[in-house]
C-alpha positions as CSV (number, residue, x, y, z in Angstrom):
1,X,123.2,67.1,-110.4
2,X,122.5,65.8,-113.9
3,X,120.6,62.6,-114.5
4,X,122.1,59.7,-116.5
5,X,119.6,60.5,-119.3
6,X,120.8,64.1,-119.6
7,X,124.5,63.0,-119.7
8,X,123.7,60.4,-122.4
9,X,121.8,63.0,-124.4
10,X,124.6,65.6,-124.2
11,X,127.3,63.1,-125.1
12,X,125.5,62.4,-128.3
13,X,126.0,65.9,-129.5
14,X,128.7,66.5,-132.2
15,X,131.8,68.1,-130.9
16,X,132.5,69.6,-134.3
17,X,129.1,71.3,-134.3
18,X,129.7,72.5,-130.7
19,X,133.1,73.9,-131.6
20,X,131.7,75.8,-134.5
21,X,128.8,77.1,-132.4
22,X,131.3,78.2,-129.7
23,X,133.0,80.4,-132.4
24,X,136.2,78.4,-132.8
25,X,138.0,78.9,-136.1
26,X,138.6,75.4,-137.4
27,X,141.2,74.5,-140.0
28,X,140.6,71.0,-141.2
29,X,143.8,68.9,-141.9
30,X,144.0,65.2,-142.9
31,X,143.7,63.7,-139.4
32,X,143.5,66.8,-137.1
33,X,141.6,70.0,-136.8
34,X,143.8,73.0,-136.0
35,X,141.8,75.2,-133.7
36,X,142.7,78.9,-134.1
37,X,142.9,80.9,-130.9
38,X,143.8,78.0,-128.6
39,X,147.6,78.5,-128.9
40,X,147.3,76.9,-132.4
41,X,147.9,73.4,-131.0
42,X,146.5,70.4,-132.7
43,X,143.3,68.8,-131.5
44,X,141.7,65.7,-133.0
45,X,138.0,66.4,-133.2
46,X,135.4,64.1,-134.5
47,X,131.7,63.8,-133.9
48,X,132.0,61.9,-130.7
49,X,135.4,62.4,-129.1
50,X,138.4,64.7,-129.0
51,X,142.0,64.4,-128.1
52,X,144.4,67.2,-127.2
53,X,147.8,66.1,-128.3
54,X,149.8,68.7,-126.4
55,X,148.5,67.6,-122.9
56,X,147.5,64.0,-123.8
57,X,143.9,64.4,-122.6
58,X,140.8,63.1,-124.3
59,X,137.1,62.7,-123.7
60,X,133.6,63.4,-125.0
61,X,131.8,66.6,-125.4
62,X,131.4,67.4,-121.7
63,X,135.1,67.2,-121.1
64,X,135.7,69.2,-124.3
65,X,133.4,72.0,-123.1
66,X,135.0,72.0,-119.7
67,X,138.5,72.1,-121.2
68,X,137.5,74.9,-123.6
69,X,136.1,77.0,-120.7
70,X,139.3,76.5,-118.7
71,X,141.5,77.5,-121.7
72,X,139.4,80.6,-122.4
73,X,139.6,81.6,-118.7
74,X,143.2,80.9,-118.2
75,X,144.7,83.1,-120.9
76,X,143.1,86.4,-119.7
77,X,144.1,85.5,-116.1
78,X,147.7,84.9,-117.1
79,X,147.8,88.2,-119.0
80,X,146.4,89.9,-115.9
81,X,149.1,88.4,-113.7
82,X,151.9,89.4,-116.1
83,X,151.3,93.1,-115.3
């Protein structure tokens, strides 16, 4: 289990920096960042929070990292089950 101090520290990280470090191709628009490789759906990313317009979910960096992991795992599993 993580301590409150660890969670506070992680939540101070920039989501944009994390997204770039995770290898996401980012295409900056006026209010949104288009993320290449995530079904090209729009996500609002800023330094502290993110919002996924397609599903109506939002959060801080911990939720973003969890969501990104789920998306990356789901696509290969779906392709596997299509065969």
